[in-house]
C-alpha positions in Angstrom: 0.0 0.0 0.1 2.8 2.4 0.9 4.6 1.7 -2.3 1.5 2.6 -4.4 0.9 5.7 -2.4 4.2 6.9 -3.2 3.4 6.2 -6.8 0.2 7.9 -6.8 2.0 11.0 -5.0 4.7 11.0 -7.9 1.9 10.9 -10.1 0.0 13.7 -8.7 3.3 15.9 -8.7 3.5 15.3 -12.3 0.0 16.6 -12.5 1.2 19.7 -11.1 2.3 20.6 -14.9 -1.2 21.7 -15.2 -1.2 25.1 -14.9 -4.5 25.4 -13.0 -3.0 23.5 -10.0 -0.9 26.4 -9.0 -3.8 27.8 -7.0 -6.4 25.5 -5.2 -9.6 25.6 -6.7 -12.7 23.7 -6.6 -14.1 21.9 -9.5 -17.7 20.4 -10.0 -18.2 16.9 -11.3 -21.7 15.3 -12.2 -21.7 11.6 -12.3 -24.1 8.6 -12.1 -24.8 6.9 -8.8 -23.5 3.5 -9.8 -21.2 1.5 -7.6 -18.1 2.4 -9.6 -18.7 6.0 -9.1 -19.2 5.8 -5.5 -15.9 4.5 -5.1 -14.3 7.0 -7.5 -16.0 9.7 -5.1 -14.7 7.8 -1.9 -11.1 7.7 -3.1 -11.1 11.3 -4.5 -9.9 12.6 -1.2 -6.5 11.4 -2.2 -6.6 13.4 -5.4 -7.5 16.5 -3.1 -5.0 15.9 -0.7 -2.4 15.7 -3.4 -3.4 18.7 -5.5 -4.7 21.0 -2.7 -8.0 21.1 -5.1 -11.5 20.2 -3.9 -14.1 18.4 -5.7 -18.1 19.4 -5.7 -19.8 16.0 -6.4 -23.3 15.9 -8.1 -23.9 12.2 -7.8 -27.3 11.6 -9.6 -29.7 8.8 -10.9 -28.9 7.7 -14.4 -32.1 9.2 -16.2 -31.5 12.7 -14.0 -27.8 12.7 -14.8 -28.4 12.6 -18.8 -31.2 15.2 -18.6 -29.1 17.6 -16.4 -25.7 17.1 -18.2 -27.5 17.3 -21.9 -29.2 20.7 -21.0 -26.2 22.3 -19.5 -23.9 21.3 -22.5 -26.3 22.2 -25.0 -27.3 25.6 -23.3 -23.3 26.2 -22.5 -24.4 26.6 -19.0 -20.9 26.0 -17.5 -22.2 24.3 -14.3 -19.7 21.3 -14.6 -16.0 21.2 -14.9 -16.3 17.1 -15.6 -19.3 15.2 -16.7 -19.7 11.5 -16.8 -21.2 10.5 -20.2 -21.8 7.7 -22.4 -20.0 6.2 -25.4 -23.2 7.5 -27.3 -22.7 11.3 -26.4 -19.0 11.7 -26.5 -18.5 11.7 -30.1 -21.6 13.5 -31.0 -20.8 16.0 -28.3 -17.0 16.3 -29.6 -18.0 16.6 -33.2 -20.2 19.7 -32.2 -17.5 21.3 -30.3 -19.4 20.8 -26.8 -16.4 19.1 -25.3 -12.5 19.9 -24.7 -9.8 17.4 -26.3 -8.2 15.3 -23.9 -5.4 14.1 -25.9 -2.7 16.0 -23.6 -2.8 13.9 -20.3 1.0 13.3 -20.8 3.2 10.0 -21.9 2.8 8.4 -18.4 -0.8 8.2 -19.0 -0.3 5.7 -21.6 -2.7 5.9 -24.2 -1.9 2.9 -25.6 -2.8 0.6 -22.9 -6.5 2.0 -23.2 -8.7 -0.7 -25.1 -8.9 0.2 -29.0 -12.2 -0.2 -29.8 -13.3 2.0 -26.7 -10.8 4.6 -27.3 -11.9 4.8 -31.0 -15.5 5.2 -29.8 -14.5 8.4 -28.3 -12.3 9.7 -30.9 -13.7 12.1 -33.5 -11.3 13.5 -36.5 -8.4 12.0 -34.6 -9.1 13.8 -31.4 -9.8 12.0 -28.1 -12.9 13.6 -26.5 -13.4 11.7 -23.3 -11.5 9.0 -21.2 -13.0 5.6 -20.2 -13.9 5.0 -16.8 -15.3 1.6 -17.0 -16.6 -0.5 -20.2 -19.3 -3.0 -20.5 -21.2 -5.3 -22.5 -24.1 -7.5 -21.5 -24.8 -11.0 -20.2 -26.8 -13.6 -18.4 -26.1 -14.0 -14.7 -28.0 -16.8 -13.1 -28.4 -18.8 -9.6 -26.6 -22.0 -10.5 -27.7 -23.5 -7.0 -31.3 -22.9 -8.4 -30.7 -24.5 -11.5 -29.0 -27.3 -10.0 -32.0 -27.8 -7.4 -34.7 -27.6 -10.4 -32.3 -30.2 -12.4 -31.7 -27.7 -15.2 -28.7 -27.0 -16.8 -27.7 -23.3 -18.3 -26.4 -23.5 -22.2 -23.3 -21.6 -23.3 -25.7 -19.8 -25.8 -29.2 -19.7 -24.2 -32.0 -18.4 -26.7 -35.0 -16.6 -25.3 -37.3 -19.6 -25.6 -35.0 -21.3 -23.0 -34.9 -18.1 -20.8 -38.9 -18.4 -20.7 -38.8 -22.0 -19.8 -36.2 -21.7 -17.1 -38.1 -18.6 -15.9 -41.2 -20.3 -15.3 -39.8 -23.2 -13.5 -37.9 -21.0 -11.2 -40.3 -18.6 -10.0 -41.8 -19.2 -6.7 -43.6 -16.0 -5.6 -44.5 -17.4 -2.2 -40.8 -17.1 -1.6 -40.4 -13.6 -3.2 -38.1 -15.6 -6.0 -38.7 -14.6 -9.3 -37.4 -16.4 -12.8 -36.1 -13.2 -14.2 -35.1 -9.6 -13.4 -34.9 -7.1 -16.2 -34.7 -3.0 -16.5 -38.5 -1.7 -16.7 -37.7 2.1 -15.9 -38.3 3.7 -18.9 -35.2 5.8 -20.7 -33.1 5.5 -23.8 -30.3 4.0 -21.5 -32.6 2.1 -19.0 -35.2 0.0 -20.5 -34.2 0.6 -23.8 -30.6 -0.6 -23.3 -32.0 -4.1 -22.7 -35.0 -4.1 -25.0 -32.6 -2.8 -27.8 -30.6 -5.8 -27.6 -33.5 -8.1 -27.5 -35.0 -6.7 -30.6 -31.7 -7.0 -32.3 -31.7 -10.6 -31.4 -35.3 -11.2 -32.6 -33.9 -9.8 -35.9 -35.1 -6.3 -35.6 -33.7 -2.8 -36.3 -34.6 0.7 -35.4 -34.5 1.9 -38.9 -34.4 0.3 -42.7 -31.7 1.6 -45.0 -34.0 4.6 -45.9 -34.2 5.7 -42.1 -37.7 4.8 -42.0 -38.7 3.5 -38.5 -39.5 -0.4 -38.1 -41.1 -0.2 -34.6 -44.3 -1.7 -35.7 -42.4 -4.6 -37.5 -43.0 -8.4 -36.4 -39.4 -8.8 -34.7 -40.5 -5.4 -32.5 -43.9 -7.2 -31.7 -42.6 -10.3 -30.8 -39.6 -9.4 -29.0 -41.5 -6.4 -26.9 -44.2 -9.3 -26.3 -42.1 -11.6 -24.7 -40.4 -9.0 -22.6 -43.5 -8.1 -21.1 -44.7 -11.5 -20.9 -41.3 -12.4 -19.0 -41.6 -9.5 -16.4 -45.3 -9.7 -16.0 -45.3 -13.4 -15.3 -42.0 -14.3 -13.6 -40.4 -10.7 -12.6 -40.9 -8.8 -9.5 -43.8 -6.6 -9.1 -43.4 -2.8 -9.8 -40.8 -3.6 -12.4 -41.3 -0.4 -14.1 -39.5 1.4 -11.4 -36.4 -1.1 -11.5 -33.3 0.1 -13.5 -30.0 -1.3 -13.0 -29.3 -0.3 -9.5 -32.7 -1.9 -8.4 -32.2 -5.2 -10.3 -28.7 -5.3 -8.7 -29.8 -5.0 -5.3 -32.8 -7.4 -6.0 -30.2 -9.8 -7.4 -27.9 -9.7 -4.6 -30.3 -10.4 -2.2 -31.3 -13.4 -3.7 -34.9 -12.5 -5.3 -33.9 -13.2 -8.8 -33.0 -16.3 -10.4 -31.7 -14.6 -13.9 -30.6 -11.4 -14.3 -29.8 -10.1 -18.1 -27.7 -7.0 -17.8 -24.4 -5.1 -17.7 -21.1 -7.1 -17.3 -20.1 -4.2 -14.9 -22.4 -6.0 -12.4 -20.4 -8.8 -11.9 -17.7 -6.8 -9.8 -20.6 -6.4 -7.2 -22.7 -9.2 -7.2 -19.5 -11.5 -6.9 -18.3 -9.4 -3.9 -19.5 -11.1 -0.8 -19.3 -8.0 1.5 -21.9 -6.4 -1.2 -24.1 -9.7 -2.3 -25.7 -12.5 -0.4 -25.3 -14.8 -3.3 -21.6 -14.1 -4.3 -20.9 -17.7 -4.0 -24.1 -19.1 -5.8 -24.0 -17.5 -9.3 -22.6 -18.0 -12.4 -22.6 -16.3 -15.8 -23.0 -16.9 -19.6 -23.7 -14.7 -22.7 -26.7 -12.8 -23.7 -29.5 -14.7 -25.1 -30.1 -14.8 -28.8 -33.3 -15.9 -31.0 -33.1 -15.1 -34.7 -29.3 -13.9 -34.8 -26.5 -12.9 -32.4 -26.0 -9.9 -33.9 -26.3 -7.4 -31.6 -27.5 -9.2 -28.9 -24.9 -7.8 -26.2 -24.7 -4.2 -25.8 -21.6 -2.0 -26.0 -21.3 0.8 -23.5 -18.7 2.9 -21.8 -19.1 5.3 -18.9 -16.5 8.1 -19.5 -15.3 11.1 -17.9 -15.4 14.4 -20.2 -14.6 18.2 -19.7 -17.2 20.7 -21.1 -15.8 23.2 -23.2 -17.5 25.9 -21.0 -15.1 24.8 -18.3 -13.0 27.5 -17.2 -10.7 25.1 -15.0 -10.1 22.6 -17.9 -6.3 22.2 -16.4 -7.4 21.1 -13.1 -10.1 18.8 -14.7 -7.8 17.1 -16.6 -5.6 16.4 -13.6 -8.5 14.7 -11.9 -9.3 12.7 -15.2 -5.6 11.6 -15.4 -5.7 10.5 -11.7 -9.3 8.5 -12.0 -8.7 6.3 -15.2 -4.8 6.0 -14.5 -3.2 2.0 -13.7 -2.6 3.4 -10.6 -6.2 4.2 -9.8 -7.0 0.6 -10.6 -4.6 -0.7 -8.4 -5.8 1.5 -5.8 -9.2 0.3 -6.1 -8.2 -3.4 -6.1 -6.1 -2.7 -2.9 -8.7 -0.8 -1.1 -12.0 -2.0 -2.4 -11.1 -5.6 -3.3 -9.8 -6.6 -6.7 -13.2 -7.8 -7.7 -14.3 -4.0 -7.8 -11.9 -2.9 -10.4 -13.5 -0.7 -13.2 -13.6 -3.3 -15.8 -13.0 -2.8 -19.5 -10.8 0.2 -20.3 -7.2 -1.0 -20.1 -5.2 -3.8 -21.3 -3.0 -3.9 -18.2 -5.9 -4.4 -15.8 -6.5 -7.8 -17.4 -2.5 -8.6 -16.7 -3.1 -8.1 -13.2 -2.9 -11.5 -11.6 -4.8 -10.4 -8.5 -7.7 -9.3 -10.7 -7.8 -12.3 -12.6 -8.0 -14.6 -9.6 -10.7 -12.7 -7.8 -12.7 -12.2 -10.9 -13.8 -15.3 -12.6 -15.6 -13.5 -15.0 -12.7 -11.2 -16.1 -12.0 -13.0 -19.4 -15.7 -13.6 -20.4 -16.4 -10.0 -20.0 -13.6 -8.8 -21.8 -14.4 -10.9 -24.9 -17.8 -9.8 -24.6 -16.7 -6.0 -24.9 -14.2 -6.6 -27.8 -16.7 -8.9 -29.7 -19.8 -6.3 -29.7 -19.7 -4.5 -33.3 -21.6 -1.3 -33.2 -20.7 -1.3 -37.1 -23.0 -4.6 -37.5 -25.6 -4.6 -34.7 -28.6 -6.1 -36.5 -29.5 -9.0 -38.7 -30.3 -6.8 -41.6 -28.3 -3.8 -43.0 -28.9 -0.4 -41.3 -27.4 3.1 -41.7 -26.5 3.7 -38.3 -23.7 2.7 -35.8 -24.4 1.4 -32.4 -25.7 -1.4 -30.8 -28.5 -0.7 -28.1 -28.9 2.8 -29.3 -28.6 4.6 -32.6 -25.5 7.1 -32.9 -27.5 10.2 -34.2 -28.3 13.3 -31.9 -32.0 12.7 -32.1 -31.8 9.3 -30.4 -32.1 10.4 -26.7 -35.5 11.9 -27.3 -36.5 9.1 -29.5 -35.5 6.4 -27.3 -36.8 7.8 -24.2 -40.3 8.1 -25.9 -40.2 4.7 -27.0 -38.9 3.6 -23.7 -41.9 5.4 -22.1 -44.5 3.5 -24.4 -43.2 0.3 -23.6 -43.1 0.9 -19.8 -46.6 1.8 -20.0 -47.5 -1.5 -21.9 -45.5 -3.5 -19.0 -47.8 -1.4 -16.5 -50.9 -2.6 -18.2 -51.9 0.8 -19.3 -52.0 -0.3 -23.0 -51.4 -3.1 -25.1 -47.9 -3.8 -26.7 -49.4 -3.2 -30.4 -50.9 0.2 -29.3 -47.1 1.1 -27.6 -45.4 0.5 -30.8 -47.8 2.1 -33.0 -47.7 5.2 -31.1 -44.0 5.0 -31.2 -43.8 4.2 -34.7 -45.9 7.4 -35.4 -44.0 9.7 -33.4 -40.3 8.4 -34.5 -41.7 8.6 -38.1 -42.4 12.2 -37.4 -39.5 13.1 -35.7 -37.2 11.6 -38.3 -39.0 13.3 -41.0 -38.8 16.6 -39.2 -35.1 16.1 -38.8 -34.7 15.5 -42.5 -33.6 11.9 -42.1 -36.9 10.6 -44.2 -37.1 12.7 -47.5 
């Protein structure tokens, strides 16, 4: 620990090259309330001590974070010096001039150690506009003890038909044991993150090659009908309020036999300090149906500096500290190696301590590297992005569709009515934006 502290101290001295460190300042950081970010907040006192600067933390639920950050960035409000944004926003906002390039964190930052597909996704015209804090794909977590007790075997490549059969057999509502937990909270990055990959697996797509929405197509109807059926029959009550964090809590406290979600969850549910079922779980790939294309998502949470920040030099020093090799080691030694931020640096996967503590490490790495945003669907599409469409309009579009599907899940309308409403609204939006001629 002492050696690591000396290393981080030396690194922080190097960060003093940034002009903004000459005088102590306070920077404001907007971030999501996910576990990895909570750890970053917890450990940031070390950066404050080394530099003399302070951090004002704004920690928000995922949908609220996106709304506040997007509004501030677009309006050039200047509320934040650092923002946590996804792989969706970074290239779009960078191209629009809303972010400060972060190519100049120094040779000792070792940009070559960043996983290439992730770095490429944050780069526009040769400039890097954000640095990855953690990266994820999606996979299926399940209770191996419940499967064994029921005489079931999870295949290496499960299908959604098999998932339905397993969920039926493993649901015992009298014990508050639910066959499956899935995201139901509406939002383009909440329920639509999962539903988008499920639609892909069923052979669907958001748009055809002429940008005409496909939301009332048969693959969408089949996928969303099965999604609603799974949660209605075999999911926990109140599923429309459950996002990533809520489902992680349900799974970790023993209420879910299966959970299809982000690979980043593995570090938490495998941690015996945080999970009651840490020794009872296993994992396999995300389910498929008609195709494997786009059945696992590709996502990164990244740290970026708004172009409006007047403290970019100080912000860069924090980015360098929070996404460095030393930070990864610091998390491992203080929080446990299973809690290390995944999917950003090659060197993380070379750490013997991490590989020993995290049986899922190689599976997660391969899932991240194999997700192909350029070929997300069975049929050709004019866009990139697996569980999202990489166009500026998608935030509003995805959230509207997510709200319609959430209403169907709540029993307020039928699946067909939800998708027809979505089709009409999205077709109108795409025509207005000039995509449909």
